[in-house]
C-alpha positions in Angstrom: -1.9 5.4 88.5 -0.1 2.5 89.4 -2.5 0.3 87.6 -2.3 2.0 84.8 1.6 1.7 84.7 1.2 -2.1 85.8 -1.1 -2.6 82.8 1.8 -1.1 80.5 4.5 -3.0 82.0 2.7 -6.5 81.6 2.7 -5.7 78.0 6.0 -5.5 78.0 6.9 -8.4 80.5 7.7 -6.3 83.4 6.0 -6.8 86.7 7.1 -3.7 89.1 3.9 -2.2 89.4 2.2 -5.1 89.7 4.2 -6.5 92.2 3.6 -3.2 93.9 0.1 -3.3 93.9 -0.2 -6.9 95.3 2.4 -5.6 97.9 -0.1 -3.0 98.7 -3.3 -5.2 98.5 -1.5 -8.0 100.7 -0.2 -5.9 103.7 -2.9 -4.0 106.0 -0.3 -1.8 107.2 0.1 -0.5 103.7 -3.8 -0.1 102.9 -4.6 3.3 103.2 -8.4 4.3 103.6 -10.2 7.2 102.3 -13.7 8.4 101.8 -13.2 6.7 98.2 -11.3 3.5 98.9 -14.4 1.3 99.7 -15.2 2.0 96.0 -11.7 2.1 94.2 -10.4 -1.0 95.9 -12.9 -3.7 94.6 -11.6 -2.1 90.9 -8.2 -2.5 92.2 -8.4 -6.1 93.1 -10.2 -7.1 90.3 -7.8 -5.5 87.9 -4.6 -7.0 89.6 -6.7 -10.2 89.6 -6.9 -9.9 86.0 -3.1 -8.9 85.7 -2.0 -11.9 87.3 -4.3 -14.4 85.0 -2.7 -12.6 81.7 0.6 -13.1 83.4 0.2 -17.1 83.8 0.4 -16.7 87.5 -2.4 -18.7 89.0 -1.7 -19.4 92.4 -1.2 -15.5 92.9 -4.2 -14.8 91.3 -6.5 -17.4 93.5 -4.9 -15.3 96.3 -5.5 -11.8 95.2 -9.1 -12.8 94.0 -9.9 -14.6 97.6 -9.0 -11.1 99.2 -10.9 -9.3 96.6 -14.1 -11.2 96.9 -14.3 -11.0 100.8 -13.6 -7.3 100.5 -16.3 -6.9 97.7 -18.8 -8.7 99.6 -18.0 -7.1 103.0 -18.5 -4.0 101.5 -21.4 -4.4 99.6 -19.8 -3.9 96.1 -20.5 -6.0 93.4 -18.7 -3.7 90.3 -15.8 -6.0 90.1 -17.1 -9.5 91.4 -17.9 -11.2 88.4 -14.7 -10.3 87.4 -13.3 -11.4 90.3 -15.1 -14.7 90.3 -14.3 -15.0 86.7 -10.3 -15.3 87.9 -10.4 -17.3 90.6 -12.4 -20.0 87.9 -10.1 -19.4 85.1 -6.9 -19.9 87.6 -8.6 -23.2 89.3 -9.3 -24.5 86.3 -5.6 -23.8 84.6 -4.6 -25.4 88.3 -6.6 -28.5 87.5 -9.1 -27.5 90.2 -12.1 -28.8 88.2 -14.9 -28.5 91.0 -13.7 -25.2 92.2 -13.3 -23.7 89.1 -17.3 -25.0 88.0 -18.4 -23.5 91.2 -16.4 -19.8 90.7 -17.7 -19.8 87.2 -21.4 -20.6 88.3 -21.0 -17.5 90.7 -19.2 -15.5 88.0 -22.3 -15.8 85.7 -25.1 -15.8 88.5 -23.2 -12.2 89.6 -23.8 -11.0 86.3 -27.3 -12.1 86.2 -27.9 -10.4 89.6 -26.1 -7.2 88.4 -28.8 -7.5 85.2 -25.8 -6.7 83.1 -26.4 -8.2 79.8 -23.1 -7.0 78.4 -21.3 -8.7 81.4 -23.5 -11.8 81.2 -22.6 -12.2 77.3 -18.7 -11.5 77.9 -18.5 -14.0 80.7 -20.5 -16.6 78.8 -18.4 -16.7 76.0 -14.8 -16.6 78.0 -16.3 -19.7 80.2 -17.6 -21.5 77.3 -14.2 -21.2 75.3 -12.4 -22.2 78.7 -14.6 -25.3 79.4 -15.3 -26.3 75.9 -19.0 -26.3 76.5 -22.1 -23.9 76.9 -21.3 -22.2 80.0 -25.0 -21.6 81.0 -25.1 -25.4 81.5 -22.9 -24.9 84.8 -26.2 -22.9 86.2 -28.3 -26.0 85.7 -26.7 -27.8 87.7 
């Protein structure tokens, strides 16, 4: 799959497949639909956002995350939503958008809570705590 190729390329500092994925997700005319696209696309958005985060392309990550969040909410699919909120939080933080970053961090944690996914919650709690330098669960109190 193109996602797998992008993941392998990123490890070798190559972005050809990633750029093609971004083009597909950005261009409505290229977007195809099938009986599986509703369940596949949230995961694709999530993976592309993660790839962009790894490549330090924070503004692009914000754009893809935003579209992925909108798509996921519109199609009632929470499978990649916490990851998308995390990517948006981390990119915002790295771009100096602290308030936005904290808001998306809260949404990331709340999504994991709503999904009742303790593994995901712990993973994002650790990542966000590292990102912010304090216990990320404190964000839910304020």
